[in-house]
N, C-alpha and C positions, 0 to 999 in steps of 0.2 A: 241354505245356507251357503253352498261355494257361490252362488251369483252375488250374494250381497258382499263375500271377502273381496271376489274379482271387482265389485262396483267400489268399493271404499279403497281397496288399493290401488285401483287405477287412478280416482280422486287424488290421494295423497302423492301418489308420482305425479300427477299434472301440476299440484300446489307445489310441490317441491322444485319443478323443471321451470314455472314461473317465479318462484322466488329466487333459485339461480341465475334467470337470467334479468331479472331487474336489478340484482346485485351488481353483476357483470355490467350491465349499461350504465349503472351509478359508479362503479370505480372507473369505468374507461372514460365518462365522462369528466371525472375530477382529475384523472390522472395528469391530464397535459397542462393543465393549471397549475397542477403542484409541480411539473417540470419547468412550467415558464417561470415560477418563482424561484426554482433552485438555480436558474441561471443570472436571474437576478440580483443574487444576493452572492457574489464569490466570495471567498475569503481573501484577504489582504496576507500574503507568507509573511509569516513573524517568525524568525528564527530562533526567539527566545520559547516557544512551543518545544522545539526539540532539546532545549539545554534544560529544562522543568522536566523532560522524561526521564523514568528509568527505566531498564531493560534488563533482563535477565541473561547471563553469559551461560553458556553450554552446562557448565556443572553446577548451575543454578545459584551462582553469587548473583546479586541487585548490582548494577553499575549507575550509578547516576550520569546521566549525560553532561551536566554540568562540569563533571571531570576533565570534560574534551574540549572544554572553551580556552580561548587563546593559540588553537593552532589550526593550521588550515584542516577542512576536513572534506572529504567525498564520501558521501553518505548514501546509500543503495538500498533502498526498501523493497523487499522481493517476498516470493513464497517459491516453494518446491512445487505448489500445481499449477504455476504461470510459467507456460512453455518459453515466452522472451526472457524469464527473469533467468531463467536455466540455462539460456543460449548464452546469455551475457557474461557469467559467473567468471568461465575462464580469463576472458578479456579484462575483465575488473582486476581480478588475480596477477595478469601480466603489468596491468598500468599500476599497483601497488606497489610491485617490484621494482619497475622502473623508475618509476617518478617517488621517490620514500619520502620526500619533504611534503607531501600532502597523504592527509591520512586516509585511508579507505577503510570504511567500515560498512558490514551490512545489517541490516535490522530485517530480521526475518517476520515476514505476518503470519505466522504457521506455526505449529507446536513444536516443541523440543523434537520429540521422536520423529519427526518428519525431517527436521533439519538434521537430525545425527544418521540419520539414513541415508540423507542426499549428501552429505559431506563425507561420509565413508567412500562414494563412488564418484564424488567432482571435490576433491580436496582444494580449500583456498588457504592462503598464509594470512590473510587479513582477520580481523576480530568480527565474529557475529554475534551480534546480540538477537534475544527471542521477544518480541513484544507482543506476539499472538495479534488477536483482532483489535485489540486496543490500539496497536498502532497504524491502523488506517484513521484513525482522528487526528493522530500525530500530523499524517501525510496532508490531511486537510488543513491542518494550522498552518503548513509550509506552502499551502497554494494547491495543492491538487483537488481543485474542485469537483472533480468527477471520481478522486478516490479511486482509482487505478493503479496497477502495477505493470512492469518495473516504474519505480518514481526515484529519479537520483537528483541529488541536490551537492550544491558547493557551497560550504561556508568559510569566509577567509578569517584568517586571526583575529579580528576584530569581532567576529561574531555576526557578520552580515553576509545575509544570502546573495552571491554573486551570480548562481545559475541554478536552473532545474529544468530537467528531464523528465518527460512524461513517456512512458516508453521504451522501448530497448533502445540505448546509448549506441553511437555510432563512435567509435575507440577514436577516431582523428579528431573527430569535434571535440570529445570529452577530455585528450591530450591539449589541445589548444586551450579550451576554458582552463585546465588546472593549470599551463604555464602563465596566463594572463594573470589568474587566482595570485599565482606565488610571486610573480614580479609586480604586483601592487596594489 
């Protein structure tokens, strides 16, 4: 009886291993094709995607982003688990104070609890909204085709997207872009 159990067990493991190997090979064969297709279909940036969104304030109230239309905006999509996002927050706070004619806002792709804990350690004066994971799709509609963070955009007072930065912002370049947006 023991020998039969061993043979059946070995056969089962072999079948399981073969199934796993074939599944891996099949997914590896299909993945590059899917990646090529994703690269061929970039999303054109559309600021209307942002204005159609609604995000939570830290107190739980929902804010329609449409209410921000008509003013120059610096919108930073970020998360507490993203090191470059965390690193740039103090600089974005300084820019929000130095350049008050452009409204800086943060949109967290994170949970309210994580954001509140983070802001206890790294307070900022500009408003932070909670988008959760749904915010990633908003960034995609704004031209973030790889859906990575941080992602910062500038929308002028006419509702036009005038600049986008994927990755950590260079403070001097951001100040220049904001100045151009305000001038023109």
